[in-house]
C-alpha angles and dihedrals in degrees: 000000000000091000091050091053091049091052090046090051092051092049092048091048091049090050091051091050095044098042098080090048093050092047090051091049092051091049092050090052091053092050091048090051091052092049092051091050091050091050091051091050091049093048093058120046120234118272095259093053092048091054094050094043096053117082116251114251114253121231113249117231112260118237115249107248092160128133094272094065092045093052093048094052095047097057 
């Protein structure tokens, strides 16, 4: 039983020493994730700006399938 308590004490001491380091590492990862997300948002403009920045599509001229072309091809 004495050996078990000594091992338990060593593990608890190691956890107490390592805990601040692990918490700091997790916090750094969260900050890095936020920075990457902010860079992605900055790289592409918001939806409203993309719509106004892109040129509006032009309407293509419609082919003339009126009566004049039908009459000309029939005779």
